[in-house]
N, C-alpha and C positions, 0 to 999 in steps of 0.2 A: 366494481363489477358485481353483478348479481350471481350468487352461487347457482350453478345450473340445477342442483337438486331442489332448489326453491323456485324454479321457473318451470311451469308445467303447461303442456298443450292438451286441450280437452276437445274431443270431437266424437261424432257418431261413427267414425271410420270411413265415411264417404271420401273418396280420393281428394276432391277439391277442398272439402272442409279440413281434412287432416293436413293437407299440404300447407294451407294458409296458416293454420294455428301453429304448426310445428315450425314453419319458417320464422314467424314473428317471435315465438318463445325462444327459439335458438338465437335469433338476433339480439334479443334482450340479454341473454346470458353470455353470449359470446363463445360458448363452447358446449353446444348440445342442451337438451332439456329433458325433463320427465314427460311421460305421455300417459294419458288416461283415455281408454276406449269406453265409451258409453254403450250400455245395452238397454235402450229405452223400453219401458214396460207400460202397458195400458193400466189405468186410463191417462197417466200423466203425459205420455208421448203425444197424445192427441191434441193437447192444449198448450204444450210448451211454446214459448217461455212463461206462460201464465202459471201461477201457483195453484196447487190443489192440496188438500190435507194429505199428509204423508209423503210429500215430495222427496224427502231424503231417501226414500226407498225406490225412487223412480228409475235408477240407472244401473243397478247390478253391483256386484262385489267390488269391481275395480274402483268404481266411484265411491263406494262406501268406505274403502280404505283411504282414499284421498280426503274424503270429508272428515275422517277421524284424525288425520294429520295434515291439515290444510297447508298448502305451499305459500311462500311469500307473495308470489305473483302467479295468477292463472290466466291463460289466454284460451278463449273458446271461439269456435267458428261453427255457425249453423244454428238452426232453431233449437235443436235438442241441447246443444252446448250452452245456449243462452239461458236456459233454466238452470243448468248445472253451475254456471258461473255465478248466477244469482245466489244459489245455495252456498257456494264456497265463500262468497263475499260476506255472508252472514256469520261465517266462522272466522272472519278476520283477514282473509286474503285481499290483496289488491287485485282487481280483475279487469281484463280487457276483453270486450266482445267484438269479434270481427263479423261483418255484414249487418245490415239493418235488422234489428230484432223485431221490428213491427210493433213495438210498444215503447213507452217512454224511456229514452236513453238514461234517465236518472237512476234506473235500477242497477247501473254498472258504473264503475269508476270512469272508464273510458269506452267509447264505441268507435271502431274503425270501420268506415263504410265507403264504398266507391262514390266518387263525386256524382256519377250519373244516377245514383239512387235519390239524390236530392235531400238527404237527411242533414239536419243542422242542429246545433246546440253547443253550449259552452264546453261540454265534455266529448264532443264529436271531432274525430280527425278524419278528414276526407282524403281519399286516394284517387289517383288516376289509374284505374284498373285494379288488379288483384295483387295480393301478397304472394311471395314465392321465394325460393332460396337462391335464385340465379344471380350471381355476382362474379367478379373476376376470379376469386378462389374456387368457386364451384365450376366455372368454365375450365380452369386450369386442371382440376381433377378429372373432368370429363375428357379433356384432350389427352391426358395420360392414359386413361382407361380405354380410350378408343384411338390409340396412336396410329393404327393401321390406316385410318381415314386420311392421314396426312399425305399418303402416296396417291390418292385418287386425283384424277385430272381436274383442273380448275377452269372456270369457276365452279365451285361446289354449291349446288342449289339445294337447300333443305326444303322439303315439301311437307307441310304439316296439315293433315287432312282430318277434319272432324266429321260432323254429320248435321242433319237437321235439328232444329230446336224450336222452342215455343216462339222465339223471336226471329228465326231465320230459316228459310227453306234451302236445303242443300241436298240434292238428289243425284242420281246417276247422270242425268243430262247436264247438270251443273258441273259435275266432275269432268265430264268429257270436254266441256267448253274450257275449263281451267287447263286441262292437260294439253289441249290443242294450242293454247297460247304459250304454254311452257315448251312444247315441242318446237315452236317457231323460234323461241329464244335459244334453245339448245342447238338447233340446226345452224344458227348464226354464230353462236359463241363457243360451241363445244362444251367441254366440262362434263359434269355428271349430276345425276339427281339422287339425293338421299331422302327417301320418302318414308313416312310413318303414318299409320292410322291411329285412331284413338278408340277408347272404349265405346264411343257413341257412333262410330262409323258403321253404316249398314253393310250387310254381307255382300250385296251386289257391288258396292263401291270398293270394298276390300278386294273382291275378285278382279275388278277392272284395274285396280292399283297394281296388283301382283302381275297380271297379264301384261300390262304396259311397261313396267319397269324391272321385273325380275329378269336377271341375266344381262341387263344392260350395265354399263359402267356405273357403279354406285350400288344401291340396294333399295329394296322395298320391304319394309317390315309391316306385316298385317295383323299378326297375333302371336301368341306364345309359341306356336309351332315353328316360327321363324327364329327362335332363340330369344335371348335377352333383348329387351327393347333398347335400341341404340339412341333413343331420343336425346339424352344428354350429349352424346357425341355429335349428333346432327347440329345442335345449337352451337357447340364449341368449335366445330370445323367449318361452318357454313360461311361462304362468301356473300350469300344473299339468301333470304328466307321468303318463301311463299306460303301464306296461310289461307285456309278457308275462314269465312267471317263470323262463324257461329259461336266461338268460344272466347269470352273475355280472358279467361285464365291462359289459354294458349297464346293469344296475341300479346298479353302482358309479358309472358316469359320470353317470347321471341324478341320483344322490344327491349329486354334487359341485356341483350347481346350487343356487340358492336357492328352487327351486320345490318344493311338496309332491309326493311321488311315491306313486302308487297301483299296486300290483302285483296283477295278475289271478291269483286263486286260487293263492296260494303253497303251499297244501296239495298241489298237484299234484307238487311237487318232492320227490325222495327223495335219500338219500345225504348226502354232505358239503355240497353247495350248500344243502340245506335248513337246515343250521345257520347259514349266512350270512344267509338271509332271516329266520330266527327271531331272530337277533341284532338285525337292523335293525328288526323289528317291536317287539321288547322296548325298544329305545332310543327308539322313536317317530319314527325318520327316515322310515319308510315306513308305509303303511297298506294293508290289503287293499282292493282295488277294490270299490266298490259303485256304485249308481246315484246316490248323493248327491254324491260327490266334493267333500265339504265341505273348505274350505281349513283348513290348520293351520300353526302356526309350525314352522320347520325351521332346523337348523344344517347348513351344507354339510359333507359327509364328504369330506375331502381327505387321503388317506393318502400320496400321493406326496411332498408337501412334508415331512410328518412323518418319513417313512422317510429322505429325503435328509438331513435335519438329523441324524438319528441316525447315519447312515453317516459324515457329516463328523466327528461327535464321536468315533466309534470309530476312525476312520482318522487323527484328529488333523490 
């Protein structure tokens, strides 16, 4: 087993990047990992992951300390981290870069990229979706942390609401259409709705979410004013999960549970993320949301453990 002090996650601190790097570095170590937060500086941050003179000074004191005592294995995620992992590799670390770095993968020992990005190479590991920490142990901790959810009426429907993106339009009218279908299922089946917004959810959709579900059996979490985000508890206690189609990360984590996942109008999505949803639909792991929300058998999608095992095999 890799000593956790020698397995480090490197990112620019953006939630999606930090979550993927930390999940994989922790899976490699088996018991936590070190963490390096980058503070990108001009001019290097403009062209990362490409090299410029003086790149060792590109990312602030935290990274300078890591570079002075490089870890055995470094896992980076995102464009800024791709330059950082290149620099750490030159100091002797084995490095894994998560997400397509947009330049030759040969600059890293291994590159982990979503299958829908279309990246290939002898040192490329393709994934169906994103990396994350959701597994049976994570879900068990979430059930213990949010044990009060066990008493809520079933079926418990987790509603994960994102927002519009470059690849998908999701506005207030779309939310109202989703909610109407969910209302029909709730009127038929009973149970409760456990709803949460994301950082990208627009203010008008947050208000509509709170107005529709606040005070009903269950809950609606819209921002920090509602207390700690119950998202882990929603995944852990859900009998079924309804997702908006805009976030590969959100759908990936929902699919790591043992609950059936229904995605609202996946046809809204264009570009490479559409390939991700199409693959999940073809495999039967998700279904398009309708008013029936009929249960179906599922197998959890957990790419992080598979990728970590492959990295251990390749690194020996």
